N, C-alpha and C positions, 0 to 999 in steps of 0.2 A: 498418447492415447486417450486417460483422462480430461486433460483440456479440452480434445476435440470433442469431446461426448458432453461435456458440459456447456460449453459453447453451443452447440448443436441444442441442447436442452434450452438454453436462455432465447436463443433466437427463433426457436417454434413455439415460443411462450409456455413451455412447460415447466421452466422452474417457479418455484414459489418459495413466499419467506415462510420459517417458523417460528416465530418469537419464541422467548422463553426466558426465565427472570435469571439474571446474572448479575453477581455482585460486581461493579464494575472496576474497580481499582486491582482486584484479584486478577480477572479475566485481561484487561489489557497488559497486566504484567506479566501472565504466564505466555501470551504470544510474544513479548519480546524477550523472554526468556528461552523461549524453544530455537533462537536463531543466534542467541549469544555465543554458543561453542562454534558455530559456522564465523563468525566474525573474528573470533580470537584465534583460528586457524591461519587467518590472512592478515592479522596484525593490525585489526579493525579496532576502533573502539566505537563502543555504541553508548552514549550519551542523551539519559534518560533521566527523569526524577520520577518514581513511580508514587513518592507521596503527593504528587502533585496532580494525579491521576483523580477527577472528581470519583468520591467515594460514597457512589449511591446504588442501589438496585435498579437495574437497567433491564428493558425488553429486547433483545433483539436475536437473530438467527445468528447464534453465536458460529455457526461454520460458515455461512456466509461472511459476515464480518470477519474471523478469523483470514479467511481465503484472501481477502483483499489488504488486511494487515502484512500479513506474512508475503503477498506476492510482492509490494513495495518496501519492506525492510530487505527482502533477498535481492530485491535488483540491487538495490542501492549498496548490499555489501559487495552484490557481483562485480559491479562497476566503480568501485573505489578501489585505488591502489592501496597496498600495505602502508600503513601510517596513518590512514586517514580516519575522517570520523563520520558517522552516520550519527542520526539525531532522529528521536521520537518522543512525540509529545500529545498529548488529550487534553482538551480542555472541554470546559461546558459553557455552551453560547447563552446568554441569560442578560437579554432578553433572544429570543433564536434569530436565527439568520433565515431567510426566508423558509421558514419552517424545521428546519435544521437547529439540533441540540447538543451537537458534538461535532468539534473539530480535530481531526486527527493527522497531524502534519509528520512528515517523514522527509528528512533532507539529509546530502551526504556531499563531501566534499570528491565526489568522482569526476569522473572524464568529462560530464555532461552530453547534451543533445544536439543537434545541430537545428537551426530553425528551419531546414527543409524537411527533417526528420519531424519534428514536432506537430507538423501539419497532419502526417499519418502515423502518429502514435499508437492511437487505439484500434488500429485495423489489425482484424486475426492476420497472423504471419510476418508482421510488422519487424524488422532488426535492421538497426542500423550497423551497416557495416564500416569498423574503422579498424585500425590498426592496434587501436589500444584496448581494444575488444575481441581480438584476436580468440581469445583461449576463453572466452566466455561461452558456456553453453546455454542452450534453452531453444525454445520452439518458435517467441514470437506470440504467445499466447494470451501469457499472463496478465497484461494492461488492455486487452481487448476484455477480457474476462470481469478484469477489476472494475472498469469502466461499465460495465453493463449490470453489473451485481450491483455498484452505485447509484445506477439511473433508476434499476429495479425497484429499486429504498425509497426512491424520491429523494435523493442526495446530489450533491456535486461535486466535482472533483477539476481541479485545476491544476496547471504544472507551469512552474518556471526552471529555465536551465540556460546553461551557459557552456559553453564548450570548455573542458579542462578546468572548470572552476567547481562545478557539480550540478545538482538537481534537487528541487523541493516540490514535494506534492502536497495539496490541500485538497481534505477530503471534508465537507460537511454533511452529517447524515442526520433524519429525524431520528433520534433514538428516546423513546421515551421512558 
């Protein structure tokens, strides 16, 4: 229900950004740490190096950026079989790329997505029906919300995926 309401707020233009100062390295680390227990329960390794996160004060809408990262990480965990790996990284883009100053990459060794599904990946309620994902529960709203938040922030999101080999999302954001 919350995702449906949030999508409605975004589409009606009623979602606004509320930036606040945040310690970068601590923030990124806390987002990853929140999903570590879920990954461990599935015997999935989260590969990340918190010491490589840019350690600068940043101005972000902490809840909306957190929603983007948590959605991408939780999807990676959901669609990666036991024994797999999810990778998370954040880097400073210097010089900025199209006005974006941070690059967030979430990749996995999961089941991947078909080219047909990639064409409609960000549509509300879109879910690829595959036997490998039979036990995965979700509404199909997460990536739609992620895309709209990234667009609202003036950023970009790109995906590369190969069936049975994994998926990689790259999000560039203008974070002062």
